[in-house]
N, C-alpha and C positions, 0 to 999 in steps of 0.2 A: 599567568593568572594559575589560581588553584580550581575551580569550577564553574563552566556553565551552565546557565537553565533556559534549555530552549521552550517554547512554547509558540503555538497559533491561533491566533484570532478572527473567530466568524461567530457572528452574533452571541458577543459572550461575553458582552455588558457586565450584564448582573454577575459574572463569576468573579470577573477580573479582583477587585480591591479581596476577596477571603482570598482569592488563587495568590495574590503577593503578598499579605500578611502572612500565610502559613509557610508557604514556597521559601521565601525569605527567613522568618524563625528558622525553618527545618536548615537552611543551607549555614545561616550561622553557627549551630551548632556543633559543622567540621571547621569550616573557616569564613577570615573576613574578609579575602578575596577571590568572589565570587562578581561572575554578572548575570544577569535576567535578561534574556534575550525576547523582546514580543513581539511576533510577524503577522501584522494585521493584511492579510487574504481577503482583501476586497469587503470585510463587514460591511453591511449595511446603516447598522446601529450607532450607537459611541462609542466603541471602543477604547478606539487610538483614543478619543479624549480622555477616559479611565484613564489610561496608561499614561500620558503624558502629564495627568494631577498627579498623577503618584509621583513620575520622574522631577518633577518640580521640587520635590524631594527626597528624593535618592539616588547620585546621581549613579549609581549602579545599573537602575533601571537604560534600556536600548530599548526603541523602536523599530522596526522594519517594515517603513508603508509599502505592497506592492501594490500595482496599478489599477489592479482590479483581481478579481478572483483568477485564481490560478489550477487550486482547485489546493486540498488537504497535504496530499502527498511531497506537492511542489512546493507546497509553503512551508515544511518540515523543510527539507533541502535547503531551499534559500538561506534560512536558519542556520543549520547545521556548520554551513559555508565560513557567515562571519561568527565564528565562536574562535574564542581568546584557548579556552581553558584547560588546562592535564585531562580534566574529568568535565564529560558533557555528559547532563540530567531530560529528557527529554522527556516529557508529561503532554497532554493534551490542559486546556486550561478551564474546561466545564467539570474541571472537580468530579468529575465520575471515577479518577483515577487517583487520588491520596497524593499531596504533594510530599507527604510523611515516608511515603517511600525508599525517598532518599537516602536514609539511614540506616534501612534493610539492605536498602543494593550497593551500597558502601563497607558496610560490614560482611553481605555474602561474598563481593568482589576482591578483599581483603583479604580474607581469611582460605576463602577458595582459590585464590589466585589466578581467578579465570579475564580477559577481556573487556565482557559487556555481560552484564546482568538485566536480565528484563522479564515483564510481569506474562502471565498467564492466568486464562480464568479456568477453574476450577471444572466453574456452570457455564456455559453459556447466560449472557444477559438476555433476560426477553421472554416470548410468552413460545407457544409449542415450535407452531412454524416460525420462527425466527434462530429458535435454538436446531430444529432437522435441517432449515436452508444455511445456515450457518456449517452445521458436519457434510452437508454436501460438497461444501465451498469447497473446505479444505479435502476433504474425500478426493474430487475428479485434481486441484492443484495438485496433492503431490503424489498421484499418480499419472501425473504430465509432465511436474516440474524438474528441471538435472537434480535442484535442488531443497529435499524435502524442509517442510517448517512446519514448527508447533502449531500444533489447534489451537481458535482460540487467544494468538498471541496479541499482545497490545501496543500501545505505543508508549507507553512509559518503560525507561531503558537509563543504564547507566553504561557509558563507553569508556572507555580512558583516552588518548588523544594518538594513538598509533592507530587504533582501531579508525576513529575518524579519517584523518590524514588518508586511508585508502578508500574511506565508505567516502568521499569528493573526488575520487578518481573516478567514476561512476557517475560519464555526463549526456549519457539519455532524455528524451526529452518523456518516451514514454513510459512512465516507469512503475512497478508495482513494488512499494518501502519494502513489504514483507518480504518478497524472491531477495531484494538488493540487501536486505541487515545480513538474510543468509547466504547469500552468493561470496560476501568479502569475508565470510573465515573465521578464523581466531576461534579462542576460547573463547564460547560463549554458555550463560549459565539460564535457566530458566526454572523463577522464581513463581509457585502460584500466591496470588493474590484476589480479591473480592475486587468485582467492578461493584462502582454503586450504580446508582439511577439518579439523575440531577436532573435530565428536562426528555425532549423531542427530541431525536434523535434525527440531522439533517441528514441522513442518509434513506434516503428514499427506497422504494424495489425497485424505482429503474436504473439508481443509481447503484445498486448491487450489484446488481445486474449487467451493470456495463464494468462494474470496477472485478466481477468476475473475468467475464471477457481480456478483459485491458490486463487481469493479476498475467492467465495465462499465458497470450499471445508478447505479454513484452519478458517474459522470464523463460521460454522454453522456445526452439521449434520443433520440439514432438512431435505437439498437432499438425503439424506437414506429413511428419512420416506414418505416422496412424494410416492418414487418409488416404496416403500412399498404397499404405499394405490394405486397408479396405476395400479399396480401389481392385489391386491386387488379388485379394481372395474375393471380390464381385466378377468379378474376369475368371479365374479361372471354376468355378460354381458355373455360370450361365456356357458356360463349355463343354462345360462335362452333361449338362442339359440339354446343350444339343445333338452332342453327339449322341447322347439316349435317344432325342426323337429323331434324328437322322435314319439310325439305325431300327428302329418299329417303324419309322415311314416305309421301308423299304423291306423289312424283310416279315414285319408284323400286321401292317397296314393297319395299324393302331394311331390316328394321328390327331393332336392335339385340336380338341375342340371347347368352342366356351368362352364370352368373351369380358367374364370376371378376371380369369385369370390376367387377362393382355392386359388389361385396360389397369389392376392391381400393379402388374411386374412395372407398367408404363408408368404410375405415379413415383414408386415406390423408386426405381432409377432416377427420375428426374428429379426427386427428392434428394438424393444422393449427390447428384451432380450438384444442384443448384446448393446445397448443404457447403459441399466442399470449395466451390465458387467461390461463394459468402467466404469459408477461412483464409481461402486466395487472398482476398479480397482487404479483409481484415490487417493481416501480413507486407501485404505491398503498399495499406493506408499507412502503417507505421516507418516503412521502409521513407514513405516521403513523407515524413514529417522528420525523421532523421537528417535527410539531407539539405532540408533546409536549411539548419543550422541554427533555427531561430532560440534564440533566449529560453532557460527554462521559464523566469521570471524577470519580471520591468521591474526594478523597485522605482517608485516615485521617491522619497528619501527614506533619509538615515536620522535618527536621531539618539547618539552616542553620548557616552559620558564626557566627552570633550566638546563637542560643534554640531551641527547641521548638514548635513552633507547633499545633496542633489541629488536624484534621481540617478539609477545604472544598473547594465542589464548582467542578471545573474542568472 
């Protein structure tokens, strides 16, 4: 098969028909040998029914139904594992990333001889707060990560089969796709594109904060190393202060006095201890999840071009 197109469904009912019409049109401009893989990530609306209606008249459409909502990134990985194409085009179904990007990405991939072409926003979509928090996210992540990522990356990307096969080898349960995409390596080319606004984001402030924590702790161990160095610096500075006040008390009778400095020191050090224990706890929880070897997702049904398969683990 020449081309696979992968997208996920979550509260996507109103976008399915337009997404399908536009993406199949642009796919046919490249090849007739393609498939469109929809992954229903436990969507509470009728997204799956919309896809099944389309599938009745187009056998190139495949639907993977997950047993519940597992999260966007896990649903994407599940869809990628079931692709057959020599090229895989990934994008969200909410049409904030235009299906017509496939033509642009394929042209750049052919001309530049790269393995991956992916979209980045020139200017981050949203208001002032969203742009600032996004800037902070990438700054923190890239300062801690083993492999930095482009700022304002989008899900939209075109990948060749060799890259996809390498991507499938990443089997961790707690994953941040932006980091994993970069860790795979190969030759990747970012392309500036405009992200449109089609509706309210399903990512709340809480989910965005959780994404930051998960992105960092899933992609690098450097945070633990920095905590060690922080503790080492504090211990060294504390030792210098101890020696200073010890010498002062012995020779100059200049005793330390005042409760505020004492209380502030206790609060400061206690906060650092709690923060360090919290960071360790997050990493331990990830180890706990990985050692249980639970499936990334559970597939309820697969509607492919030949038949309907019952559920299995992914």
